C-alpha positions in Angstrom: -169.0 -63.1 156.2 -169.6 -60.6 159.0 -167.4 -57.7 160.1 -166.5 -55.9 156.9 -167.9 -52.6 158.2 -166.4 -53.0 161.6 -163.0 -53.8 160.0 -163.2 -50.6 158.0 -164.4 -48.4 160.9 -161.5 -49.4 163.1 -159.2 -48.2 160.3 -161.0 -44.9 159.8 -162.2 -46.1 156.4 -165.7 -46.1 154.8 -167.8 -49.3 155.1 -167.5 -49.8 151.4 -163.7 -50.3 151.8 -164.4 -53.1 154.2 -166.7 -54.8 151.7 -164.0 -54.5 149.0 -161.5 -56.1 151.3 -164.0 -58.8 152.2 -164.5 -59.7 148.6 -160.7 -59.9 148.0 -160.4 -62.1 151.1 -163.1 -64.4 149.8 -161.1 -64.9 146.6 -158.1 -65.7 148.7 -160.0 -68.2 150.9 -161.4 -70.0 147.9 -157.8 -70.6 146.8 -157.0 -71.9 150.3 -160.1 -74.1 150.5 -159.2 -75.8 147.3 -155.8 -76.8 148.7 -157.6 -78.2 151.8 -159.8 -80.5 149.7 -163.0 -78.8 150.7 -165.8 -80.2 148.5 -168.4 -77.4 149.0 -168.0 -73.9 150.2 -171.1 -71.8 150.6 -171.0 -68.2 151.5 -173.6 -65.7 152.6 -173.1 -62.9 150.1 -176.2 -60.8 150.5 -179.4 -61.6 152.5 -183.0 -60.7 151.9 -182.7 -58.4 154.8 -179.7 -56.5 153.5 -181.7 -54.4 151.0 -182.5 -52.0 153.8 -178.9 -50.9 154.0 -178.0 -47.4 152.7 -178.3 -47.2 148.9 -174.7 -46.3 148.3 -173.5 -49.3 150.3 -175.9 -51.7 148.5 -174.8 -50.4 145.1 -171.2 -51.0 146.1 -171.9 -54.6 147.3 -173.8 -55.3 144.0 -170.8 -54.2 142.1 -168.5 -56.4 144.1 -170.8 -59.4 143.5 -170.7 -58.7 139.8 -166.9 -58.7 140.0 -167.0 -61.9 142.1 -169.1 -63.8 139.5 -166.8 -62.4 136.9 -163.7 -64.2 138.2 -164.4 -67.1 135.8 -160.8 -67.5 134.5 -159.5 -67.9 138.0 -162.3 -70.3 139.0 -161.6 -72.4 135.9 -157.9 -72.5 136.7 -158.8 -73.8 140.2 -161.3 -76.2 138.8 -164.0 -74.6 140.9 -167.7 -74.8 139.8 -169.8 -71.9 140.9 -173.4 -72.1 142.0 -175.9 -69.6 143.3 -178.9 -69.8 145.6 -181.5 -67.1 146.4 -185.0 -66.0 145.5 -185.7 -67.2 141.9 -185.2 -64.3 139.5 -188.8 -64.7 138.2 -190.4 -64.7 141.6 -192.4 -61.5 142.5 -190.3 -60.7 145.5 -186.9 -61.2 143.9 -184.6 -58.2 144.1 -181.5 -59.2 142.2 -180.7 -56.6 139.5 -180.5 -57.7 135.8 -176.8 -57.1 135.5 -176.1 -59.3 138.5 -178.4 -61.9 137.2 -176.5 -61.9 133.9 -173.1 -62.3 135.8 -174.5 -65.2 137.8 -175.8 -67.0 134.8 -172.6 -66.5 132.9 -170.4 -67.7 135.8 -172.6 -70.9 136.3 -172.4 -71.6 132.6 -168.7 -70.9 132.1 -167.7 -73.1 135.1 -170.2 -75.9 134.6 -167.6 -78.4 133.4 -165.3 -78.0 136.4 -165.1 -81.0 138.7 -163.5 -79.6 141.8 -164.9 -77.6 144.7 -168.4 -76.2 144.4 -168.6 -72.5 145.5 -172.2 -71.5 146.2 -172.9 -67.8 146.7 -176.1 -67.0 148.5 -177.4 -63.8 147.1 -180.8 -62.3 147.8 -181.1 -65.3 150.1 -183.0 -66.0 153.3 -183.5 -69.4 154.7 -187.1 -68.7 155.8 -187.9 -67.5 152.2 -186.2 -70.7 150.9 -188.4 -73.0 153.1 -191.6 -71.2 152.2 -190.6 -71.5 148.6 -189.9 -75.2 149.0 -193.2 -75.9 150.7 -195.1 -73.9 148.0 -193.3 -75.8 145.2 -194.2 -79.1 146.9 -197.8 -78.0 147.3 -198.0 -76.9 143.6 -196.7 -80.3 142.6 -199.4 -82.0 144.6 -196.9 -83.6 147.0 -197.4 -84.2 150.7 -195.3 -81.8 152.7 -192.6 -83.8 154.3 -188.9 -83.7 155.1 -188.2 -85.4 151.8 -190.3 -83.1 149.6 -188.9 -80.0 151.3 -185.4 -81.2 150.7 -186.2 -81.8 147.0 -187.5 -78.3 146.5 -184.7 -76.3 148.2 -183.0 -73.7 146.0 -180.0 -76.0 145.5 -181.2 -79.5 146.5 -177.9 -81.2 145.5 -176.0 -79.4 148.3 -175.0 -81.8 151.0 -175.8 -81.1 154.7 -173.4 -78.5 156.2 -170.5 -79.9 158.2 -169.2 -76.6 159.7 -170.9 -73.2 160.0 -168.5 -70.3 160.5 -169.4 -67.1 162.3 -166.9 -64.3 162.1 -166.6 -61.0 163.9 -167.7 -62.2 167.3 -171.3 -63.0 166.2 -172.6 -65.6 168.7 -175.9 -66.3 166.9 -177.3 -68.2 164.0 -178.6 -65.9 161.2 -181.2 -66.6 158.6 -178.8 -68.9 156.7 -179.3 -72.5 155.6 -181.5 -73.3 158.6 -182.6 -76.6 157.1 -179.1 -77.7 156.0 -177.2 -76.9 159.2 -178.9 -79.5 161.4 -176.1 -81.3 163.2 -173.4 -79.0 161.9 -170.5 -77.9 164.1 -170.2 -74.1 164.6 -166.9 -72.3 164.6 -167.0 -68.9 166.3 -164.2 -66.4 165.9 -163.7 -62.8 166.9 -161.9 -62.0 163.7 -163.8 -59.9 161.2 -164.2 -61.5 157.7 -161.4 -59.6 156.1 -159.0 -61.1 158.6 -160.3 -64.7 158.3 -157.2 -66.5 157.0 -155.9 -70.0 156.3 -155.2 -70.7 159.9 -158.8 -69.8 160.9 -160.1 -72.1 158.2 -157.9 -74.9 159.4 -159.3 -74.5 162.9 -162.8 -74.6 161.6 -162.1 -77.7 159.5 -160.5 -79.4 162.5 -163.9 -79.6 164.2 -164.8 -82.3 161.7 -161.4 -83.7 160.7 -160.1 -84.8 164.0 
């Protein structure tokens, strides 16, 4: 969900205002995705590399994620089940604060009965860290390292392969996001920053696999 800071800068606003707008737009896009019969929506909320950002910006983003995971009533109304993927909370290199951990656990618990779209938020997530973790888990279990065992030990092994990867704000590259899962995925590039990614943009992205 790139371009929050650039969206804010063009309007003479602080970067934090862009992140706030981006969080609100995510809530709006979840509602739209449900009407489009999207089965799984996975968003890159905060990467393992994002911790180097200015402390005030990081604190603001953490607060927004706590708010996002707190939208349980709305998610239940939409029949959306929430998931999370990232470095396990008990791993030595995990960075997710306790209050965000609590919000994540509560959201997962309180939406676990929903049968509609699965919204997975990647927080403190990096695909390279995920693959190292999967290989280490397979090794600890005495398993041969293979495509099957790596797939079984991903953070959320039940997630299906990605159909469409969306890159906003003119980013013409693949980031450290779901590198294992995006093999064969279509990629939708748009110059619009994330706060301006709307229903029409989502429809164009979905059209890549629904023609």
